[in-house]
N, C-alpha and C positions, 0 to 999 in steps of 0.2 A: 504494500500500500504506500509506503514512503516514496517509492519511485515516481508515483504520479499524484501525490497528495496536493502539491501546489496547483497543478492544472485542474485537478478535481475541485479544489476550493474555488477556483475562478469560475468553473462551470456551474457549480451549485450556487455561488453568489449571483451569477448572471441569471440563473433560472428562478431565484428567490423573489424576483420582482414580477408582478402580474403583467406589466406592460411588456417586459422583455419576453416573458413566456408567450404572450399573445403574438409577438413578432415572430418567434420561433415557429409557433403553430401556423402562422400565415405563410411562412417560407417552406413549410412541408409540401405545399402544393406546387412549389417551383419558385424561381427567382422573381423578384419584384423590384421596381424602382423605389427609391426612398420616399418619393411623394405618394406613391400608391400605398406604401406601408404606413405612412404617417396619417393618411386620410381618416381612418376610423378613430384616431385619438384626439381628444380635446386638450392639446398642449402646443406650446410654441415649438417651432422647428428646432431651435437650439437645444431645448430640453429633450426632444425626441432623438436628436443626433447623439446626445450623451448616452442614451440607452443603446444605440447602435455601437458606440465606441466600446461600451462594456461587453457587448456580445462579441464584437470582433476581437477584443483583447483576450477573451476567454477561449477563443478558437471555435465558437459555435457557428459564426457566420463569417463570410468574407464579402468584400464589396469591390466593384470595379467601376471605373468611370469612362464613359464614352461621350465626348463632347461635354455638355452640361448636365448629363444624366448619370446619376450614380445608381447602380443596381446591386442589390444584396442577394446572396444565396446562402443556403444552409450548408454547413460543413458536417456531414454525418459522423465523422470520426469523433468529434467532441461529445456527441450524444452517446456513441457506442462505448466510450471510455466510462462515462457515468453509468450506463446500463450494466457494464461488466462489473463495476464496483458494487452496484446494488445487488446484482446476482450473487456475487461472492458473499456479501453480508447476509443475504437471505439464506444461502446454503449453510453458512456457519450457524445461524440461529435455528434453522430447521434441524440440523444435526444435534445441537444442544437440547432442543425440545424433545427429539426422539430418545436421546440418552436419559433425559429426565423421566419421560413416560415409561421407559423400560425399568428404571430404578424404582419408580412408584409401584409398578406392576409386580416387581420382585418382592418388595416389602409387603404388599397386599397378600401375595401367595404365602409368604413366610408367616404372616399373622394368621391366616386361615389354617395353615399346617399346625401351628402351635395351639390354636383354639381346638382343633380336632383332637390333638394329643391330650389336652386337659379334659375334654369330655370323655375320652376313652379311659382315663385314669380314675375319674371320680364321678 
């Protein structure tokens, strides 16, 4: 985890904001111009551009400029890294949960065995 923790922190920081999440969702359908991306949001363009900067620095999106038009597109690798980290965490907690369930089941069987022995003795 330490190998990619800095970039993961940037990805999760970027995704922690609802506006940036909405931008990522909008880009899932394909590349869009900044003006098209900004249209649904009630904020000044400089504020919107700050969100794009955060997304670009996290590696979730990249932009290119042609003439006066800047276009943004999703970089799937950034999301894959976060998805992989979440899958690793889920697998670790599921394994712990399975071990806990097996331990509780073993304790329950031992209690039943001891109770049966007490009934047979007395």
